[in-house]
Phi, psi and omega in degrees: 000130174282127184289127184283150179274083181285352182288337178274353183269151177291138169294156178296327179298321181289319181297318179294317181294321178299317177299312183296316179302315180298314179299318183289324177293313180295320178296318177299314177302313179297321177293322178296321181293321175298318180298317176297316178296317179297325177293319175298319179294324178292322179291319178298318180299315180300318181298317186279315190270331191248339186238281187291321180298305177298321178297323179298315178302316182299324177292322178294320175296328176296318181297317179299319181293323177293323180296319178298320182289321181294321180296315183295321183292316181294323176297320183291326183290327180278330184249333183073008180269135181296333180292342173290342178278358181301314176300327181292316185285314176298327181295326175298321177291322179293322179301311182298316181298316180294317177300314183296320179294321179292320179293322180297316182296317182292314181063220182257007180287334179223090183295336181295320178295315180301317179301317181296320180296320180295319178299314182297317178299323181292318179299317180297318175299319179294321180297311180293320181287329186265341181225307191294304183299314174299321176299317182296318180294322181294312179303319178295329182273322192244347182096174185296342181289343182278355188278342189291337185290325183257017186293315182296317179299314181299324179292321179296313182296319180289324176298322175297315178295317181295317182295318176300319180292320179293320179299319178293323177294323180293319181297315179297325177298316179297316178299322180294315178300321177291323177295324178294317175298316175300318179296319177296319177298320178295321184289324178290327174296314179302315182302308183291326172297313183296319181295315181297319177295319178296316182295320179298316182294321180294315179295322180291320179296320174303308180300314178297321181294316180297320177295314176299323179294319180292322187265343180236302187295312182298314173303317178294319178295316177298321178296314180298324179297313182295323182292319177298321178299312179298320182294332182285351175124353179276076184282352174277353180289125182278143177263115182222119182228165173231170183136199177300169184299319185293321181295315181294320175297317176302315179296324173298314176299317176301315180294322173298321177294323177301314176304315180294319176301318178297319180294315181295320180300316178298319182292318178298310179303319176296316179298326175292322180297316180292323180292319182297320180296317178290323174299316179295324179288321183291322178296322179293318179296316183294319177298321177294319182293320177297317177297318178295317179301317179295309181300318179296315182292323184288316183284340176285341184301312186291309176299327181290323178297323183290318179299311183295321181296310184296323177299313182295321174302315175301319184293316181289318185282318187253004177296130183085344178273341176258183180277175184301320182295320179293322176301318178296320180296315181297322180293323178295323177294317175296315180296314178300320178297318179294320179293320176296325179295314176297320180294321182290319178298319178292324179292321179296315176297320182295321183287337179280341180298119177086341183267317177257074182284139175250168181294135180275137182232171176282120185250125176282105181293329176302316178293315183299315182289329175298317178296323178295313178299322177295321179290336177266005186302325178296321179292322179296316180293321179295321181272359187050048187272159177245118181250112184251109182247133179301140182279350184247042177298133183279179171259141179227173180259137182164197178255123186300317181305311182298313184296321174301323176295330177295309182296322182294320177295314181294317181289318181298322179292326174295325175287329184281311187260064182256156184268217182283331182278161181289137185296140174232119184242132180233126180244117181229172184210149171210160184261137179223099183061242186263016184226148166271131176251117181263141179231126175244111185239136179227175182247032183280207189281344173084172179225129179297143186299333182292341180262016186300325180264328184297325184297338182268006178273139186295141175069008172277122179236145178263347184226156176293146184298338179285332184281312183221117184294163181140167184251347179084018179254347189300306183291325173299316177299318180300315177302316183291327178291314183293319178293326178297331178267008173088022184237191176222155179223143184203159174270128178280107185273002183276352180278139181283319184236157178065193180231138182232115174254139174233142174210159184235151177224144179297146179279141178267118181289148185295333181278353184285136174292153182296338180231148176277000000 
């Protein structure tokens, strides 16, 4: 693989920041355009709904108040009755209310309207002071017949007042129509800006997504596909990717790892080849050793029986006829022949474990241990020992004779290697996941932790044969039997006194058939 020059490529972080910056700038411009359009729309709405529109209605109310006042004055002039002055008096209150409301609506946004309202108010004062009030006073003093003289003057003043009010209302109507048109234009602008921004944002997001896909997702997908090919076992596949700096660097690192895996794989395969050759040689050697042990132990039985028999004949026939040294020599020969016979029998039994396999059956360990204790009853009585066996020993799958040998060795060792106190042996069991864990604990002389592994080696003894009889095969036999049944056995070195052995055997599930 040619190493890519990733130093000239943009890093993914810079590409991501650039894309986000573009999105932020465009989004900010779009938001600003929408905000300006909405501001214009708001101004137009306020002009129509909050200022000129309501002010126009108040000007119309003002015109109505002037008409009511003029009607009341004319009715009073014709009749001379005070009740005809009611519209005149209420119209003045309506006039003040309409003027105040119109000024409030206009505020300071249109000084021309405010000035016009002031001129109208002045015309109203002049009409009342120059015509209405003098006419009312004259009618009260002289009667209705006196009103005809000032009618033309009053008409001129009222026409000037009415004309100014109508002109103002007409100007406001034009301004309201213009504001409504502006409102419509602002609404259309907001609509088109919103649509344009939406289309622009959709297009921009699509472009950014496409660019990000091309510069980030596609290179990553290509790298992942090549990694899957390598992970499937094709370690000769070179990893070559393009894209941002980080992705190219990652591909380079993965390809370097692939080269290391290839080198390690070659080393492992070579080691496996050597291991397979050694394993084959070891199996052949073990088979030959087992065959040799079996043949040797079996073929040695006959000559050894002859040696032992003739030594015993010499001891019986010539015992006491020779000197003491000859009797001693004959005793040594008889004892050695017997010990050799026991040793060969134990070696023969050890060689048979696992080699002469029998069908495994469900074995009731409670019954097996009971038979072992019964067979050891003479030794138990002689040592005045106490054997405490758990009442809930389980059933396991295996060979009853071999499993019985394990319990016989452990209990027999506890009876043999006892101290000054009477032997006490306790056998318990507990379940741990898929295994039964058995514990055989005694109060004997104990075993140092440094010999925890040595005691399971064949022919290894910790004491002289004159102190404690035996061949040194018992615990090695126990380990071989337990491992043959799928368990493990070990010395518990955490106990301060006595000796504690623990071993495991697989649990037999309730649904498992009794025979294989």
